[in-house]
Structures are given as structure tokens and as C-alpha cells.
C-alpha positions as CSV (number, residue, x, y, z in Angstrom):
1,M,-20.7,-7.9,3.6
2,G,-20.1,-8.7,0.2
3,F,-17.6,-11.8,1.0
4,Y,-19.2,-14.6,-0.1
5,G,-18.1,-14.9,-3.3
6,V,-14.3,-15.1,-2.3
7,L,-15.6,-17.8,-0.4
8,L,-17.5,-19.6,-3.1
9,C,-14.4,-19.3,-5.6
10,G,-11.9,-21.4,-3.2
11,S,-8.5,-21.4,-3.5
12,R,-5.7,-23.3,-6.1
13,Q,-2.5,-23.8,-6.2
14,F,-0.1,-21.2,-7.4
15,D,1.9,-21.4,-10.7
16,N,4.9,-19.8,-9.4
17,H,6.3,-19.8,-12.9
18,L,3.7,-17.9,-14.7
19,I,3.5,-15.6,-12.1
20,T,7.3,-15.3,-12.3
21,A,7.0,-14.7,-16.1
22,L,3.9,-11.8,-15.9
23,V,6.0,-10.0,-13.0
24,E,8.8,-9.8,-15.6
25,R,6.6,-7.7,-18.3
26,W,5.0,-5.5,-15.2
27,R,5.8,-1.9,-15.3
28,R,5.6,0.5,-12.1
29,E,5.3,3.5,-14.3
30,T,2.1,2.5,-15.9
31,H,0.8,-0.9,-13.5
32,T,0.5,-2.5,-16.5
33,F,1.8,-5.6,-18.5
34,H,3.6,-5.2,-21.4
35,F,3.4,-7.7,-24.0
36,R,4.1,-8.0,-27.7
37,C,0.6,-7.3,-29.1
38,G,0.1,-4.2,-26.3
39,E,-0.5,-3.3,-22.7
40,A,-2.9,-5.0,-20.6
41,T,-3.3,-4.8,-16.6
42,I,-5.8,-6.1,-14.4
43,T,-8.7,-3.5,-13.9
44,L,-11.8,-2.9,-11.2
45,Q,-14.0,-4.8,-13.7
46,D,-11.7,-8.0,-13.4
47,I,-12.0,-7.8,-9.4
48,S,-15.4,-7.5,-9.7
49,I,-16.9,-10.2,-11.9
50,I,-13.9,-12.5,-10.7
51,W,-14.7,-12.1,-7.1
52,G,-17.9,-9.7,-7.1
53,L,-16.6,-7.6,-4.3
54,P,-18.0,-4.0,-3.3
55,I,-16.7,-1.5,-5.1
56,D,-18.6,1.6,-4.7
57,G,-18.2,2.9,-1.1
58,E,-15.7,4.9,1.1
59,P,-11.8,3.8,1.1
60,V,-10.4,1.2,3.0
61,I,-8.6,3.2,5.2
62,G,-7.8,4.7,9.1
63,I,-5.8,5.3,12.2
64,D,-2.6,3.0,12.3
65,V,-2.5,2.6,16.2
66,S,0.6,0.4,17.4
67,Y,-1.2,-1.2,20.5
68,R,0.6,-2.8,23.1
69,V,0.3,-6.7,22.7
70,E,-2.5,-6.5,26.1
71,E,-4.5,-4.1,24.2
72,W,-5.1,-6.5,20.8
73,Q,-6.0,-9.0,23.9
74,H,-8.4,-6.7,24.8
75,I,-9.8,-5.4,21.5
76,C,-10.0,-9.6,20.0
77,L,-11.8,-10.4,23.2
78,S,-14.5,-7.3,22.5
79,L,-14.8,-7.9,19.0
80,L,-14.0,-11.6,18.2
81,G,-14.6,-13.2,21.1
82,F,-11.5,-14.9,22.4
83,T,-7.9,-13.5,23.6
84,P,-5.1,-15.1,21.9
85,L,-2.1,-15.6,23.8
86,T,0.7,-13.2,23.7
87,S,3.0,-15.8,21.6
88,H,0.2,-15.5,19.0
89,F,1.2,-12.0,18.2
90,K,4.1,-10.4,16.4
91,G,3.5,-6.7,16.2
92,G,0.3,-5.5,15.1
93,H,-0.2,-9.3,13.3
94,L,-1.9,-12.1,14.5
95,S,-1.2,-15.9,14.0
96,M,-3.5,-17.8,11.8
97,T,-2.7,-20.5,14.0
98,A,-4.8,-18.7,16.9
99,L,-7.6,-18.1,14.6
100,Y,-7.7,-21.5,13.5
101,E,-7.3,-23.2,16.9
102,Y,-10.3,-20.9,17.8
103,C,-12.4,-21.7,14.7
104,M,-12.1,-25.7,15.7
105,A,-13.1,-24.9,19.8
106,A,-16.0,-22.3,18.9
107,H,-19.4,-23.9,18.6
108,I,-22.7,-21.9,16.7
109,D,-25.5,-23.1,16.1
110,D,-29.3,-22.0,15.4
111,N,-29.9,-21.6,19.0
112,S,-26.5,-19.3,19.6
113,P,-27.1,-15.7,21.5
114,D,-27.0,-13.2,18.7
115,I,-23.7,-11.5,20.3
116,D,-22.0,-14.9,19.8
117,V,-23.2,-15.2,16.1
118,V,-22.1,-11.7,15.3
119,K,-18.3,-12.3,16.9
120,Y,-18.0,-15.4,15.3
121,T,-18.8,-13.9,11.7
122,L,-16.6,-10.9,12.3
123,Y,-13.7,-13.7,13.1
124,V,-14.8,-15.3,9.7
125,A,-14.4,-11.8,7.9
126,L,-10.8,-11.3,9.5
127,M,-9.9,-14.6,8.1
128,I,-11.0,-13.4,4.3
129,I,-9.7,-10.1,4.1
130,G,-6.0,-11.2,6.0
131,G,-6.1,-14.6,4.6
132,I,-7.2,-14.5,1.0
133,M,-7.9,-10.9,-0.5
134,V,-4.8,-9.3,1.3
135,P,-2.8,-11.8,2.7
136,D,0.2,-11.2,4.5
137,Y,3.8,-11.6,3.0
138,Q,5.3,-13.1,6.1
139,G,3.0,-16.0,5.8
140,G,1.0,-17.7,8.6
141,S,-0.3,-14.3,10.3
142,I,-2.8,-11.6,9.6
143,R,-2.6,-7.5,10.1
144,L,-4.6,-6.6,12.5
145,I,-5.6,-3.1,11.4
146,F,-8.4,-4.5,9.5
147,L,-10.1,-4.6,13.0
148,Q,-10.9,-1.2,13.5
149,L,-13.3,-1.6,10.0
150,L,-15.3,-4.1,11.3
151,R,-16.4,-3.1,14.7
152,D,-19.6,-1.9,12.7
153,I,-21.0,-5.2,11.1
154,E,-23.5,-3.0,8.9
155,R,-21.0,-1.0,7.8
156,I,-18.5,-3.2,6.7
157,R,-20.1,-3.7,2.7
158,S,-20.0,0.0,2.9
159,Y,-16.4,0.1,1.9
160,S,-14.7,-0.2,-1.3
161,W,-12.9,-3.7,-0.4
162,E,-12.5,-4.2,-4.2
163,S,-10.1,-0.8,-4.9
164,A,-8.2,-2.4,-1.6
165,V,-7.8,-5.8,-2.9
166,L,-6.3,-4.3,-6.3
167,A,-4.3,-1.6,-4.5
168,F,-2.6,-4.7,-2.9
169,L,-1.9,-6.7,-6.0
170,Y,-0.5,-3.6,-7.9
171,R,1.9,-2.7,-4.5
172,E,3.5,-6.9,-4.5
173,L,3.9,-6.5,-8.6
174,C,5.5,-3.4,-8.3
175,N,7.7,-4.1,-5.1
176,E,8.3,-7.9,-7.0
177,T,9.9,-5.8,-9.8
178,R,12.8,-4.9,-7.4
179,I,15.6,-7.7,-7.6
180,E,16.3,-7.7,-4.2
181,K,12.6,-8.7,-3.9
182,A,12.1,-12.7,-3.8
183,I,8.5,-13.5,-2.4
184,I,5.3,-11.8,-3.8
185,S,2.3,-11.8,-1.5
186,G,-1.4,-10.3,-2.4
187,P,-4.5,-12.2,-4.1
188,L,-2.1,-14.3,-6.4
189,F,-6.0,-16.3,-7.6
190,I,-6.9,-12.9,-8.9
191,L,-3.5,-12.6,-10.9
192,Q,-3.9,-16.2,-11.8
193,V,-7.5,-16.2,-12.9
194,W,-7.2,-13.2,-15.1
195,A,-3.8,-14.9,-16.8
196,W,-6.0,-18.2,-18.0
197,S,-8.7,-16.2,-18.6
198,R,-7.1,-13.5,-21.0
199,I,-4.0,-15.6,-22.3
200,I,-4.9,-18.4,-24.5
201,F,-1.9,-20.9,-24.7
202,V,-1.7,-20.8,-20.8
203,N,-5.5,-21.5,-20.3
204,P,-5.6,-25.4,-18.7
205,D,-8.3,-27.6,-20.3
206,M,-11.3,-28.6,-18.0
207,N,-11.3,-32.2,-18.9
208,G,-14.6,-31.8,-20.6
209,L,-16.7,-30.2,-17.6
210,S,-18.9,-27.8,-17.7
211,L,-18.2,-24.0,-16.5
212,T,-19.7,-24.0,-13.0
213,V,-22.2,-21.2,-12.1
214,R,-23.6,-21.8,-8.8
215,Q,-26.5,-20.1,-7.0
216,N,-25.7,-18.3,-4.1
217,E,-29.0,-18.0,-2.0
218,F,-27.7,-15.6,0.5
219,E,-26.8,-12.6,-1.1
220,E,-29.3,-10.6,-2.8
221,N,-27.2,-8.3,-4.9
222,I,-25.0,-11.5,-6.2
223,P,-27.5,-13.7,-6.9
224,Y,-24.7,-16.3,-9.1
225,A,-21.3,-17.4,-7.4
226,P,-18.9,-14.8,-9.6
227,Y,-17.0,-15.7,-12.5
228,G,-13.9,-17.0,-10.1
229,A,-15.9,-20.0,-9.0
230,R,-15.9,-21.6,-12.7
231,W,-12.2,-22.1,-12.2
232,S,-12.8,-24.0,-9.0
233,N,-12.9,-27.5,-11.4
234,V,-10.3,-29.9,-12.0
235,F,-7.8,-29.2,-15.1
236,S,-5.4,-30.1,-17.5
237,Y,-2.3,-28.8,-18.2
238,T,-1.8,-30.9,-21.6
239,H,-1.8,-28.8,-23.8
240,S,-0.7,-25.6,-22.3
241,P,2.5,-25.0,-20.8
242,T,2.7,-24.4,-16.8
243,H,5.4,-24.6,-14.1
244,A,8.0,-24.2,-16.6
245,V,9.2,-20.5,-16.7
246,R,11.7,-20.6,-19.9
247,I,8.8,-21.9,-22.0
248,I,5.8,-19.4,-20.4
249,R,9.2,-16.6,-21.4
250,D,9.3,-17.5,-24.9
251,C,5.7,-17.4,-25.2
252,F,4.9,-14.6,-24.1
253,D,7.9,-13.3,-26.7
254,R,6.0,-14.5,-29.7
255,M,2.7,-13.8,-28.0
256,T,0.3,-12.4,-31.1
257,N,-3.5,-10.6,-30.6
258,V,-4.8,-13.6,-31.9
259,E,-3.6,-15.5,-28.5
260,F,-4.9,-12.7,-26.0
261,N,-8.1,-12.6,-25.2
262,W,-9.0,-8.6,-24.8
263,I,-13.2,-9.2,-24.3
264,V,-13.7,-12.5,-22.2
265,Y,-16.7,-11.5,-20.1
266,N,-20.1,-12.3,-22.0
267,K,-23.3,-10.1,-20.5
268,K,-25.3,-13.0,-21.5
269,D,-23.8,-15.3,-18.4
270,V,-26.0,-14.9,-15.5
271,D,-22.8,-15.1,-13.2
272,V,-20.8,-11.8,-15.3
273,K,-24.7,-10.6,-15.4
274,A,-25.2,-10.6,-11.7
275,I,-22.4,-8.6,-11.4
276,I,-23.0,-5.5,-14.1
277,S,-26.3,-5.1,-13.8
278,T,-25.2,-3.6,-10.5
279,Y,-22.7,-1.1,-11.1
280,D,-23.0,2.2,-13.4
281,N,-19.7,0.5,-15.6
282,R,-17.8,4.0,-16.0
283,I,-16.5,2.9,-12.0
284,W,-14.3,0.1,-13.9
285,R,-13.2,3.0,-16.2
286,C,-12.2,5.4,-14.0
287,V,-8.5,6.9,-13.6
288,C,-8.0,7.5,-10.0
289,P,-6.3,6.4,-6.8
290,L,-6.7,2.8,-5.4
291,I,-6.5,3.2,-1.4
292,C,-5.7,0.3,1.0
293,F,-4.3,2.0,4.2
294,D,-0.9,2.9,3.8
295,I,-0.8,2.1,0.1
296,V,-1.8,4.2,-2.7
297,E,-1.5,3.0,-6.4
298,M,-3.1,4.4,-9.5
299,H,-5.3,2.6,-11.6
300,R,-4.8,3.4,-15.2
301,P,-7.5,1.9,-17.3
302,D,-7.1,4.7,-20.1
303,R,-3.9,2.3,-21.2
304,V,-6.0,-1.0,-21.6
305,L,-9.3,0.5,-23.6
306,R,-9.5,-2.8,-25.8
307,Q,-10.1,-4.3,-22.2
308,F,-13.6,-2.6,-22.4
309,K,-14.0,-3.0,-26.1
310,M,-13.3,0.0,-27.5
311,R,-10.7,2.0,-29.9
312,Q,-7.2,2.3,-28.0
313,S,-6.1,6.2,-28.1
314,I,-2.8,7.9,-26.9
315,P,-3.2,7.8,-23.1
316,R,-1.4,10.2,-20.9
317,P,2.0,9.9,-19.8
318,A,3.6,7.8,-17.1
319,V,3.3,9.4,-13.9
320,D,6.6,8.0,-11.4
321,N,4.7,6.3,-8.7
322,D,8.2,5.7,-6.5
323,N,7.4,8.4,-4.1
324,L,4.4,6.7,-3.2
325,H,6.3,3.3,-3.2
326,T,8.3,4.0,-0.3
327,V,5.4,4.8,1.9
328,N,4.5,2.3,4.3
329,R,3.3,1.4,8.0
330,T,7.0,0.7,9.4
331,C,8.2,4.2,8.3
332,H,5.0,5.9,9.5
333,R,3.5,4.6,13.1
334,N,0.6,6.2,14.4
335,T,-0.2,7.6,11.7
336,D,-3.8,8.8,10.4
337,W,-3.9,7.4,6.6
338,R,-7.0,9.2,5.9
339,E,-5.5,12.8,6.8
340,Y,-2.3,11.5,5.0
341,H,-3.7,10.2,2.2
342,K,-6.6,12.7,2.0
343,D,-5.8,13.7,-1.9
344,A,-5.8,10.7,-2.9
345,I,-9.5,10.4,-0.9
346,I,-11.0,13.5,-2.6
347,L,-9.8,11.8,-6.0
348,W,-11.3,8.7,-5.4
349,N,-14.3,9.9,-4.4
350,E,-14.6,12.0,-7.3
351,K,-13.9,9.2,-9.6
352,L,-16.8,9.0,-11.8
353,S,-16.0,12.6,-13.1
354,N,-12.7,11.0,-14.2
355,A,-13.5,7.9,-15.9
356,A,-11.7,7.0,-19.4
357,R,-13.5,7.6,-22.4
358,G,-13.3,6.0,-25.7
359,E,-15.0,4.8,-29.7
360,L,-16.8,1.6,-28.9
361,K,-16.1,-1.0,-31.2
362,E,-17.0,-4.7,-32.5
363,W,-13.3,-5.8,-31.3
364,V,-11.8,-8.1,-33.7
365,P,-8.5,-10.2,-32.6
366,G,-5.5,-9.5,-35.6
């Protein structure tokens, strides 16, 4: 399915103060962080190398059907092999507790029938999608809208899960800039690893441990654990600010070019090389819409060409995205999002023809 890299990266405790300071630097109209040394952002390249998710494929989108609880129970039984209790449902969400209890009770071994193995595998995939990649802001529940994409286990890898993750993260960052928003969700592991990798003064010490690159024996296309697995070691924050938003804000205010790593990924590293050799690198520089059902957010690598070892040119004017931010599932129940966002899907399918270009240069900080 392409999700194994996410499992290898595991999870970490988030520094909410660092995330708060980053949100304060986020701009909804450009989808970039505005630092003193220039604009920077999380791109498709970052998601691809950190988690190793599939990128080039169909958008993660479908029909948003409002099923009754009884219908959701039938769907869970047919796809996942168990029937959650009525109390475990809340609208189109399923309690994480129900999935955990099923996981503990299920018994899968080498003698299990293939159908049982497939159902258990789909359950694990739903946990990864709804619990790690696009976690629900309500906490403790998973959105069942993704089940429709899991019906055919052979097609799951054909979707661009990477662009869906980035779209969801962009939307959460944009929503969090509103004064009335107090809780941020989304793949915060990606946001934190991105900040640690690029912003020198928030980078934790590795305690003398080497960066671990674990062999992945199950994936043919991703032979090594992705870059994000490096950050599974135990860290020390002796020389970096943590859990102190005022100090991090002050550091951001004074940050210079030499304190920001524009070029992070080394092609000679086996975990990075394994990802880079898989794709046409133009796909990471595509100025295109990112789609995740109701969410459509623009990807603007043309504003951060220095992250691609290119000279930054004057980018296209920023576009007001507020009309997209008002679109959500609450106001559009039983919507076929493939039809609603058909123009965005066309642009996504033509993305390689709209890759940002720039003059390559040997980047020298400062």
C-alpha cells in the first residue's frame, strides 16, 4: 500500500510551543512560512522523503455519502471483519477504541485464511490513515470516508496519499491562523521533523547516536526506512529551545540565512537516494492543487526554489484561498467531490507541465 514507511517512522511527543511559533509565521495566501531570511514551506518533496508515501497517482477523493449507523456497521463488517457497537459511531466517525479492541482480540497467523488477512490489513491501513496521516481534530476517532478507497486492496497504492497528507496539513495550518481556532490537528510529525531538519537552533542533539537507516525488507520500491525514521532516536534539548514559545519567537525574529538549512537531503544517503531515484523530481516542483476529498490547497514550490537548490526568482502573485477554505464536508453532505473539484483534478493530472523552474546553483548560506 505504500504506508510501511509511516510505521517505521513511529511517533514522537510534539513540541506545542514550536508548532505555535511556526503557525504564527504561516501565511494563508501563499502557504509558506515567512521568516526573516525568506519564505520556506513544506513541499511534496518533504512528505515524500520523510514518510516515503506514494505521490504520483489518482487524487484521494470520492463520494461523501451520509450513511446511517446500521449501514456503517455493515460496511465495517464486510471490509474490516467486525461490527462496531452503535455507541462507537458519531456521524461518519468511528471511535479509535473500537478499532483498538478489535486489534487486541484478532488473531492472525500463517494459517489464517487470506480473506481474514486482507480484512485485518485494511483495518491497519485505516488506523494509519485516520490515526497518523490525516488524524481527526476531534481526537480518538477516525473518519470513515476513507473506507471507500480501501475496497480494492490492489488499488490503494495507486492513490496520491502524499498530496492528500500535505493538503490536510496546509488546511490545518491555515485554519489555525484564525483567532478563534485553538486546536491544530493533522500530520504534526511531518511539521516537527521539517522544522528540526531545517531550523538549526531548534534541532535537538542526537546524544552521540548515529542517524539510523533501517533496512526495509518488505517494500520493493522503498528498500530502506525513509528519512523520518532517523528521528526515532532519543534526543537531548540541552542546546536548543523547547517548550518555550517566547524564546522560539525571539529566535525566529533574529534568524539569519546561516541558521536555516535550505538544502537538507543528501542524495548520497541511502534512505534519501531510495526515494529520489523512484520519481521524476519535477513532480516535487509542481505548482498544482493538492486534493483530499473536500480539501483543495495550492502547492507553491515556485516561492521556495532555494529548497530545490535553485536561485529564487520573483514568484507569481499570491492568490486568495479563502473561497476554498470555506468548503467543508459539514456544508456539503452527500457530495460527489470528484465532480465538485473537477477543475482541480484536471490541474492535478496535468501537474508535470506546470513544474516550477529556476536556475540551478551551488547554494552557499548567507
